[in-house]
Biotite code that builds the C-alpha atoms (Angstrom):
import biotite.structure as struc

atoms = struc.array([
    struc.Atom([110.536, 83.582, 88.512], chain_id="A", res_id=1, res_name="UNK", atom_name="CA", element="C"),
    struc.Atom([109.068, 85.761, 91.143], chain_id="A", res_id=2, res_name="UNK", atom_name="CA", element="C"),
    struc.Atom([111.191, 87.417, 94.041], chain_id="A", res_id=3, res_name="UNK", atom_name="CA", element="C"),
    struc.Atom([109.995, 88.583, 97.328], chain_id="A", res_id=4, res_name="UNK", atom_name="CA", element="C"),
    struc.Atom([111.903, 90.780, 99.704], chain_id="A", res_id=5, res_name="UNK", atom_name="CA", element="C"),
    struc.Atom([110.852, 92.413, 103.029], chain_id="A", res_id=6, res_name="UNK", atom_name="CA", element="C"),
    struc.Atom([112.056, 96.184, 104.154], chain_id="A", res_id=7, res_name="UNK", atom_name="CA", element="C"),
    struc.Atom([110.953, 98.777, 106.378], chain_id="A", res_id=8, res_name="UNK", atom_name="CA", element="C"),
    struc.Atom([110.803, 102.376, 105.007], chain_id="A", res_id=9, res_name="UNK", atom_name="CA", element="C"),
    struc.Atom([110.036, 105.387, 107.429], chain_id="A", res_id=10, res_name="UNK", atom_name="CA", element="C"),
    struc.Atom([108.917, 102.815, 110.200], chain_id="A", res_id=11, res_name="UNK", atom_name="CA", element="C"),
    struc.Atom([106.583, 100.904, 107.943], chain_id="A", res_id=12, res_name="UNK", atom_name="CA", element="C"),
    struc.Atom([107.088, 97.272, 106.487], chain_id="A", res_id=13, res_name="UNK", atom_name="CA", element="C"),
    struc.Atom([106.668, 96.298, 102.851], chain_id="A", res_id=14, res_name="UNK", atom_name="CA", element="C"),
    struc.Atom([106.818, 92.984, 100.848], chain_id="A", res_id=15, res_name="UNK", atom_name="CA", element="C"),
    struc.Atom([108.026, 93.889, 97.356], chain_id="A", res_id=16, res_name="UNK", atom_name="CA", element="C"),
    struc.Atom([107.547, 91.168, 94.652], chain_id="A", res_id=17, res_name="UNK", atom_name="CA", element="C"),
    struc.Atom([109.018, 91.373, 91.420], chain_id="A", res_id=18, res_name="UNK", atom_name="CA", element="C"),
    struc.Atom([110.181, 89.118, 88.455], chain_id="A", res_id=19, res_name="UNK", atom_name="CA", element="C"),
    struc.Atom([113.250, 89.959, 86.465], chain_id="A", res_id=20, res_name="UNK", atom_name="CA", element="C"),
    struc.Atom([111.725, 93.016, 84.805], chain_id="A", res_id=21, res_name="UNK", atom_name="CA", element="C"),
    struc.Atom([108.864, 94.436, 86.247], chain_id="A", res_id=22, res_name="UNK", atom_name="CA", element="C"),
    struc.Atom([107.315, 95.194, 89.901], chain_id="A", res_id=23, res_name="UNK", atom_name="CA", element="C"),
    struc.Atom([104.372, 92.888, 90.444], chain_id="A", res_id=24, res_name="UNK", atom_name="CA", element="C"),
    struc.Atom([103.352, 93.550, 94.256], chain_id="A", res_id=25, res_name="UNK", atom_name="CA", element="C"),
    struc.Atom([104.162, 96.078, 96.780], chain_id="A", res_id=26, res_name="UNK", atom_name="CA", element="C"),
    struc.Atom([102.007, 95.286, 100.034], chain_id="A", res_id=27, res_name="UNK", atom_name="CA", element="C"),
    struc.Atom([101.890, 96.888, 103.479], chain_id="A", res_id=28, res_name="UNK", atom_name="CA", element="C"),
    struc.Atom([103.655, 94.556, 106.217], chain_id="A", res_id=29, res_name="UNK", atom_name="CA", element="C"),
    struc.Atom([105.374, 91.072, 105.595], chain_id="A", res_id=30, res_name="UNK", atom_name="CA", element="C"),
    struc.Atom([103.088, 89.119, 103.586], chain_id="A", res_id=31, res_name="UNK", atom_name="CA", element="C"),
    struc.Atom([104.008, 85.548, 103.475], chain_id="A", res_id=32, res_name="UNK", atom_name="CA", element="C"),
    struc.Atom([103.881, 84.228, 99.636], chain_id="A", res_id=33, res_name="UNK", atom_name="CA", element="C"),
    struc.Atom([104.449, 80.729, 98.565], chain_id="A", res_id=34, res_name="UNK", atom_name="CA", element="C"),
    struc.Atom([106.604, 80.125, 95.499], chain_id="A", res_id=35, res_name="UNK", atom_name="CA", element="C"),
    struc.Atom([109.008, 82.850, 95.641], chain_id="A", res_id=36, res_name="UNK", atom_name="CA", element="C"),
    struc.Atom([112.322, 83.198, 95.813], chain_id="A", res_id=37, res_name="UNK", atom_name="CA", element="C"),
    struc.Atom([113.378, 85.524, 98.739], chain_id="A", res_id=38, res_name="UNK", atom_name="CA", element="C"),
    struc.Atom([116.293, 87.678, 97.729], chain_id="A", res_id=39, res_name="UNK", atom_name="CA", element="C"),
    struc.Atom([116.687, 91.213, 96.978], chain_id="A", res_id=40, res_name="UNK", atom_name="CA", element="C"),
    struc.Atom([117.417, 91.459, 93.198], chain_id="A", res_id=41, res_name="UNK", atom_name="CA", element="C"),
    struc.Atom([118.834, 95.008, 91.454], chain_id="A", res_id=42, res_name="UNK", atom_name="CA", element="C"),
    struc.Atom([114.966, 95.777, 90.452], chain_id="A", res_id=43, res_name="UNK", atom_name="CA", element="C"),
    struc.Atom([113.791, 95.211, 94.013], chain_id="A", res_id=44, res_name="UNK", atom_name="CA", element="C"),
    struc.Atom([116.799, 97.335, 95.446], chain_id="A", res_id=45, res_name="UNK", atom_name="CA", element="C"),
    struc.Atom([115.577, 100.519, 93.006], chain_id="A", res_id=46, res_name="UNK", atom_name="CA", element="C"),
    struc.Atom([112.055, 99.804, 94.216], chain_id="A", res_id=47, res_name="UNK", atom_name="CA", element="C"),
    struc.Atom([113.654, 100.508, 97.778], chain_id="A", res_id=48, res_name="UNK", atom_name="CA", element="C"),
    struc.Atom([115.596, 103.400, 96.743], chain_id="A", res_id=49, res_name="UNK", atom_name="CA", element="C"),
    struc.Atom([112.843, 105.175, 95.007], chain_id="A", res_id=50, res_name="UNK", atom_name="CA", element="C"),
    struc.Atom([110.276, 104.537, 98.072], chain_id="A", res_id=51, res_name="UNK", atom_name="CA", element="C"),
    struc.Atom([113.045, 105.921, 100.279], chain_id="A", res_id=52, res_name="UNK", atom_name="CA", element="C"),
    struc.Atom([113.111, 109.161, 98.229], chain_id="A", res_id=53, res_name="UNK", atom_name="CA", element="C"),
    struc.Atom([109.456, 109.380, 98.021], chain_id="A", res_id=54, res_name="UNK", atom_name="CA", element="C"),
    struc.Atom([108.789, 109.168, 101.678], chain_id="A", res_id=55, res_name="UNK", atom_name="CA", element="C"),
    struc.Atom([111.878, 111.609, 101.953], chain_id="A", res_id=56, res_name="UNK", atom_name="CA", element="C"),
    struc.Atom([110.278, 114.240, 99.535], chain_id="A", res_id=57, res_name="UNK", atom_name="CA", element="C"),
    struc.Atom([112.582, 113.865, 96.922], chain_id="A", res_id=58, res_name="UNK", atom_name="CA", element="C"),
    struc.Atom([110.509, 111.808, 94.514], chain_id="A", res_id=59, res_name="UNK", atom_name="CA", element="C"),
    struc.Atom([107.213, 112.868, 93.153], chain_id="A", res_id=60, res_name="UNK", atom_name="CA", element="C"),
    struc.Atom([106.735, 110.065, 90.185], chain_id="A", res_id=61, res_name="UNK", atom_name="CA", element="C"),
    struc.Atom([107.976, 106.311, 90.212], chain_id="A", res_id=62, res_name="UNK", atom_name="CA", element="C"),
    struc.Atom([110.021, 104.741, 87.040], chain_id="A", res_id=63, res_name="UNK", atom_name="CA", element="C"),
    struc.Atom([109.607, 101.125, 87.788], chain_id="A", res_id=64, res_name="UNK", atom_name="CA", element="C"),
    struc.Atom([108.261, 98.992, 85.116], chain_id="A", res_id=65, res_name="UNK", atom_name="CA", element="C"),
    struc.Atom([104.921, 97.487, 86.687], chain_id="A", res_id=66, res_name="UNK", atom_name="CA", element="C"),
    struc.Atom([102.671, 94.386, 86.042], chain_id="A", res_id=67, res_name="UNK", atom_name="CA", element="C"),
    struc.Atom([100.044, 94.000, 88.238], chain_id="A", res_id=68, res_name="UNK", atom_name="CA", element="C"),
    struc.Atom([97.591, 90.735, 88.223], chain_id="A", res_id=69, res_name="UNK", atom_name="CA", element="C"),
    struc.Atom([93.843, 91.611, 87.968], chain_id="A", res_id=70, res_name="UNK", atom_name="CA", element="C"),
    struc.Atom([90.890, 91.730, 85.703], chain_id="A", res_id=71, res_name="UNK", atom_name="CA", element="C"),
    struc.Atom([90.458, 93.780, 83.046], chain_id="A", res_id=72, res_name="UNK", atom_name="CA", element="C"),
    struc.Atom([88.527, 96.446, 84.480], chain_id="A", res_id=73, res_name="UNK", atom_name="CA", element="C"),
    struc.Atom([90.832, 96.430, 87.577], chain_id="A", res_id=74, res_name="UNK", atom_name="CA", element="C"),
    struc.Atom([94.039, 97.188, 85.139], chain_id="A", res_id=75, res_name="UNK", atom_name="CA", element="C"),
    struc.Atom([91.792, 100.094, 83.714], chain_id="A", res_id=76, res_name="UNK", atom_name="CA", element="C"),
    struc.Atom([91.084, 101.474, 87.136], chain_id="A", res_id=77, res_name="UNK", atom_name="CA", element="C"),
    struc.Atom([94.659, 100.963, 88.108], chain_id="A", res_id=78, res_name="UNK", atom_name="CA", element="C"),
    struc.Atom([95.982, 102.561, 85.006], chain_id="A", res_id=79, res_name="UNK", atom_name="CA", element="C"),
    struc.Atom([94.008, 105.692, 85.595], chain_id="A", res_id=80, res_name="UNK", atom_name="CA", element="C"),
    struc.Atom([95.116, 106.102, 89.199], chain_id="A", res_id=81, res_name="UNK", atom_name="CA", element="C"),
    struc.Atom([98.712, 106.632, 87.928], chain_id="A", res_id=82, res_name="UNK", atom_name="CA", element="C"),
    struc.Atom([97.335, 109.444, 86.022], chain_id="A", res_id=83, res_name="UNK", atom_name="CA", element="C"),
    struc.Atom([96.033, 111.701, 89.473], chain_id="A", res_id=84, res_name="UNK", atom_name="CA", element="C"),
    struc.Atom([99.256, 113.921, 89.903], chain_id="A", res_id=85, res_name="UNK", atom_name="CA", element="C"),
    struc.Atom([101.276, 114.169, 92.702], chain_id="A", res_id=86, res_name="UNK", atom_name="CA", element="C"),
    struc.Atom([99.572, 116.039, 95.753], chain_id="A", res_id=87, res_name="UNK", atom_name="CA", element="C"),
    struc.Atom([96.010, 115.724, 94.327], chain_id="A", res_id=88, res_name="UNK", atom_name="CA", element="C"),
    struc.Atom([93.108, 113.866, 95.359], chain_id="A", res_id=89, res_name="UNK", atom_name="CA", element="C"),
    struc.Atom([89.820, 112.971, 93.544], chain_id="A", res_id=90, res_name="UNK", atom_name="CA", element="C"),
    struc.Atom([86.789, 111.337, 94.557], chain_id="A", res_id=91, res_name="UNK", atom_name="CA", element="C"),
    struc.Atom([85.365, 107.569, 93.661], chain_id="A", res_id=92, res_name="UNK", atom_name="CA", element="C"),
    struc.Atom([82.959, 109.077, 91.586], chain_id="A", res_id=93, res_name="UNK", atom_name="CA", element="C"),
    struc.Atom([85.473, 111.233, 89.577], chain_id="A", res_id=94, res_name="UNK", atom_name="CA", element="C"),
    struc.Atom([88.020, 108.087, 89.080], chain_id="A", res_id=95, res_name="UNK", atom_name="CA", element="C"),
    struc.Atom([84.692, 106.081, 87.874], chain_id="A", res_id=96, res_name="UNK", atom_name="CA", element="C"),
    struc.Atom([84.189, 108.795, 85.418], chain_id="A", res_id=97, res_name="UNK", atom_name="CA", element="C"),
    struc.Atom([88.188, 108.541, 84.146], chain_id="A", res_id=98, res_name="UNK", atom_name="CA", element="C"),
    struc.Atom([87.357, 104.772, 83.193], chain_id="A", res_id=99, res_name="UNK", atom_name="CA", element="C"),
    struc.Atom([84.235, 105.557, 81.084], chain_id="A", res_id=100, res_name="UNK", atom_name="CA", element="C"),
    struc.Atom([81.803, 104.503, 83.557], chain_id="A", res_id=101, res_name="UNK", atom_name="CA", element="C"),
    struc.Atom([80.404, 107.146, 85.834], chain_id="A", res_id=102, res_name="UNK", atom_name="CA", element="C"),
    struc.Atom([77.753, 105.274, 87.453], chain_id="A", res_id=103, res_name="UNK", atom_name="CA", element="C"),
    struc.Atom([80.710, 102.385, 88.768], chain_id="A", res_id=104, res_name="UNK", atom_name="CA", element="C"),
    struc.Atom([82.033, 104.274, 91.887], chain_id="A", res_id=105, res_name="UNK", atom_name="CA", element="C"),
    struc.Atom([81.400, 101.379, 94.163], chain_id="A", res_id=106, res_name="UNK", atom_name="CA", element="C"),
    struc.Atom([82.953, 98.955, 91.550], chain_id="A", res_id=107, res_name="UNK", atom_name="CA", element="C"),
    struc.Atom([85.900, 101.255, 91.241], chain_id="A", res_id=108, res_name="UNK", atom_name="CA", element="C"),
    struc.Atom([86.206, 101.283, 94.854], chain_id="A", res_id=109, res_name="UNK", atom_name="CA", element="C"),
    struc.Atom([86.505, 97.690, 95.007], chain_id="A", res_id=110, res_name="UNK", atom_name="CA", element="C"),
    struc.Atom([88.988, 97.831, 92.142], chain_id="A", res_id=111, res_name="UNK", atom_name="CA", element="C"),
    struc.Atom([91.159, 100.382, 94.318], chain_id="A", res_id=112, res_name="UNK", atom_name="CA", element="C"),
    struc.Atom([90.940, 98.082, 97.034], chain_id="A", res_id=113, res_name="UNK", atom_name="CA", element="C"),
    struc.Atom([92.482, 95.060, 95.202], chain_id="A", res_id=114, res_name="UNK", atom_name="CA", element="C"),
    struc.Atom([95.366, 97.347, 94.083], chain_id="A", res_id=115, res_name="UNK", atom_name="CA", element="C"),
    struc.Atom([98.487, 95.067, 94.450], chain_id="A", res_id=116, res_name="UNK", atom_name="CA", element="C"),
    struc.Atom([101.025, 98.013, 93.794], chain_id="A", res_id=117, res_name="UNK", atom_name="CA", element="C"),
    struc.Atom([100.538, 100.486, 97.001], chain_id="A", res_id=118, res_name="UNK", atom_name="CA", element="C"),
    struc.Atom([101.982, 103.809, 96.622], chain_id="A", res_id=119, res_name="UNK", atom_name="CA", element="C"),
    struc.Atom([103.195, 103.421, 93.221], chain_id="A", res_id=120, res_name="UNK", atom_name="CA", element="C"),
    struc.Atom([99.723, 102.984, 92.059], chain_id="A", res_id=121, res_name="UNK", atom_name="CA", element="C"),
    struc.Atom([98.385, 105.711, 94.337], chain_id="A", res_id=122, res_name="UNK", atom_name="CA", element="C"),
    struc.Atom([95.321, 104.565, 95.749], chain_id="A", res_id=123, res_name="UNK", atom_name="CA", element="C"),
    struc.Atom([95.810, 106.876, 98.634], chain_id="A", res_id=124, res_name="UNK", atom_name="CA", element="C"),
    struc.Atom([94.861, 109.798, 96.486], chain_id="A", res_id=125, res_name="UNK", atom_name="CA", element="C"),
    struc.Atom([91.345, 108.568, 96.299], chain_id="A", res_id=126, res_name="UNK", atom_name="CA", element="C"),
    struc.Atom([88.669, 110.105, 98.652], chain_id="A", res_id=127, res_name="UNK", atom_name="CA", element="C"),
    struc.Atom([85.100, 110.045, 99.451], chain_id="A", res_id=128, res_name="UNK", atom_name="CA", element="C"),
    struc.Atom([82.657, 112.293, 97.444], chain_id="A", res_id=129, res_name="UNK", atom_name="CA", element="C"),
    struc.Atom([82.891, 115.051, 100.602], chain_id="A", res_id=130, res_name="UNK", atom_name="CA", element="C"),
    struc.Atom([86.826, 114.543, 100.854], chain_id="A", res_id=131, res_name="UNK", atom_name="CA", element="C"),
    struc.Atom([86.544, 112.340, 103.573], chain_id="A", res_id=132, res_name="UNK", atom_name="CA", element="C"),
    struc.Atom([89.583, 109.575, 104.002], chain_id="A", res_id=133, res_name="UNK", atom_name="CA", element="C"),
    struc.Atom([87.966, 106.296, 103.487], chain_id="A", res_id=134, res_name="UNK", atom_name="CA", element="C"),
    struc.Atom([89.506, 102.569, 103.388], chain_id="A", res_id=135, res_name="UNK", atom_name="CA", element="C"),
    struc.Atom([93.210, 102.241, 103.114], chain_id="A", res_id=136, res_name="UNK", atom_name="CA", element="C"),
    struc.Atom([95.293, 99.016, 102.991], chain_id="A", res_id=137, res_name="UNK", atom_name="CA", element="C"),
    struc.Atom([97.969, 100.654, 104.989], chain_id="A", res_id=138, res_name="UNK", atom_name="CA", element="C"),
    struc.Atom([95.402, 102.352, 107.456], chain_id="A", res_id=139, res_name="UNK", atom_name="CA", element="C"),
    struc.Atom([93.825, 105.672, 107.496], chain_id="A", res_id=140, res_name="UNK", atom_name="CA", element="C"),
    struc.Atom([96.657, 107.228, 109.523], chain_id="A", res_id=141, res_name="UNK", atom_name="CA", element="C"),
    struc.Atom([99.067, 106.377, 106.821], chain_id="A", res_id=142, res_name="UNK", atom_name="CA", element="C"),
    struc.Atom([96.700, 107.781, 103.834], chain_id="A", res_id=143, res_name="UNK", atom_name="CA", element="C"),
    struc.Atom([96.696, 110.963, 105.765], chain_id="A", res_id=144, res_name="UNK", atom_name="CA", element="C"),
    struc.Atom([100.786, 110.907, 106.038], chain_id="A", res_id=145, res_name="UNK", atom_name="CA", element="C"),
    struc.Atom([100.940, 109.886, 102.385], chain_id="A", res_id=146, res_name="UNK", atom_name="CA", element="C"),
    struc.Atom([98.706, 113.242, 101.214], chain_id="A", res_id=147, res_name="UNK", atom_name="CA", element="C"),
    struc.Atom([100.020, 115.356, 103.763], chain_id="A", res_id=148, res_name="UNK", atom_name="CA", element="C"),
    struc.Atom([103.583, 114.215, 102.618], chain_id="A", res_id=149, res_name="UNK", atom_name="CA", element="C"),
    struc.Atom([102.479, 115.030, 99.021], chain_id="A", res_id=150, res_name="UNK", atom_name="CA", element="C"),
    struc.Atom([101.080, 118.410, 99.671], chain_id="A", res_id=151, res_name="UNK", atom_name="CA", element="C"),
    struc.Atom([103.872, 119.517, 101.876], chain_id="A", res_id=152, res_name="UNK", atom_name="CA", element="C"),
    struc.Atom([106.528, 118.801, 98.508], chain_id="A", res_id=153, res_name="UNK", atom_name="CA", element="C"),
    struc.Atom([104.486, 120.227, 95.770], chain_id="A", res_id=154, res_name="UNK", atom_name="CA", element="C"),
])
């Protein structure tokens, strides 16, 4: 069963999608999903609590069981994203090297773009080769805010 819940944290709207044991999606804004039960389960409540702690600078790592849906390559990229330390950034090229495909920066960028679990799978920590902020589903202002939040709470 898929459970869906909307919440607002620090002025940002999120859609949380989970099953009985795992977080499936954490999306920006309110996303209408068919086939889900709109209910705030204990797992969803825990996701909200951990996000609030993160936004308040009190949490540097999440301990929610995840099950994002994607291709094998996307899964590899998303697992590597979770290895980027809090408060640090890497380039798409560096992320491609982490996947074992040093020439796949563009493919890594596309996988990053498809990340269904925002913030917890920290795609905001990936920047352009020159350190420039590029692309983010939540918008570049939020990406900058998240990076500053992390740098200020190291």
